[in-house]
C-alpha positions in Angstrom: -0.3 -4.8 -17.5 -2.5 -5.9 -14.5 -1.1 -7.2 -11.3 -2.2 -10.2 -9.3 -1.3 -9.0 -5.8 -2.8 -10.4 -2.5 -2.8 -7.7 0.1 -1.9 -8.9 3.5 -0.6 -6.0 5.6 -1.0 -2.3 6.5 1.9 0.0 6.3 2.6 3.7 6.9 4.6 5.5 4.2 6.4 8.8 5.0 6.8 11.0 1.9 10.0 13.1 1.5 8.0 16.2 2.6 7.3 14.5 5.9 3.6 13.8 5.3 2.4 10.3 5.9 -0.3 8.0 4.5 -1.5 4.5 5.1 -1.5 1.8 2.5 -2.9 -1.7 2.3 -0.1 -3.7 0.8 1.9 -7.0 0.9 5.5 -8.1 1.7 6.7 -7.6 -1.9 5.4 -4.1 -2.2 6.7 -3.3 1.3 10.1 -4.5 0.1 9.8 -2.2 -2.9 8.9 0.7 -0.5 12.0 -0.1 1.6 14.1 0.0 -1.6 12.4 3.3 -2.5 13.4 4.7 0.9 17.0 3.5 0.4 17.1 5.3 -2.9 15.5 8.5 -1.5 12.2 8.3 -3.4 10.3 8.3 0.0 11.6 9.0 3.5 10.4 5.9 5.3 8.0 2.9 5.4 6.9 0.9 8.4 4.6 -2.0 8.8 1.7 -1.3 11.2 0.0 -4.7 11.0 0.8 -8.1 9.4 -1.5 -10.8 8.2 -4.7 -8.8 8.0 -8.0 -10.7 7.5 -9.0 -10.9 3.9 -12.4 -9.2 4.4 -14.7 -8.2 1.5 -13.3 -4.7 1.9 -9.7 -5.9 1.4 -10.9 -8.0 -1.6 -12.5 -4.9 -3.2 -9.4 -2.7 -2.6 -7.2 -5.6 -3.8 -9.2 -5.8 -7.1 -8.9 -2.0 -7.5 -5.1 -2.1 -7.0 -4.7 -5.1 -9.4 -6.7 -3.4 -12.1 -5.0 0.0 -11.9 -1.4 -0.5 -10.8 1.6 -2.8 -11.5 4.2 -4.0 -9.0 7.4 -2.1 -9.6 10.5 -4.1 -10.3 13.9 -3.6 -8.5 15.0 -1.2 -11.3 12.4 1.4 -10.4 13.4 5.0 -10.7 10.6 6.5 -8.6 8.0 5.4 -6.1 4.4 5.4 -7.3 1.8 6.2 -4.7 -1.4 4.3 -5.3 -3.9 7.1 -5.8 -7.3 6.2 -4.4 -10.8 7.2 -5.7 -13.2 8.5 -3.0 -14.8 5.0 -3.0 -11.5 3.3 -2.5 -10.5 5.8 0.2 -13.7 4.7 2.1 -12.7 1.1 1.7 -9.3 1.7 3.1 -10.9 3.6 6.1 -13.1 0.6 6.7 -10.1 -1.8 6.5 -8.3 0.4 9.1 -11.3 0.3 11.4 -11.6 -3.5 11.0 -8.0 -3.8 12.1 -8.2 -1.3 14.9 -5.8 1.2 13.3 -6.4 5.0 13.9 
């Protein structure tokens, strides 16, 4: 089933092994990540920037996420990291640059 998420923020997720990655997300997914941290599926999540501009790069990544992933419900039993194709990794890098993040 496809999602219809609007991506509005940038967050940093810390995996249980201590490694970190950046995700373009929204408040609902951030809440799910917080729940995942509470349940021990990930170590931590923190918002780096709220209300990011909806640039063409955000729209392209948003389309990719909506076509390939579904929003977990509160009964989730794991945390699914959104795996990115090389093209989508480039889009995320551009989004981070647009928003002056590392």
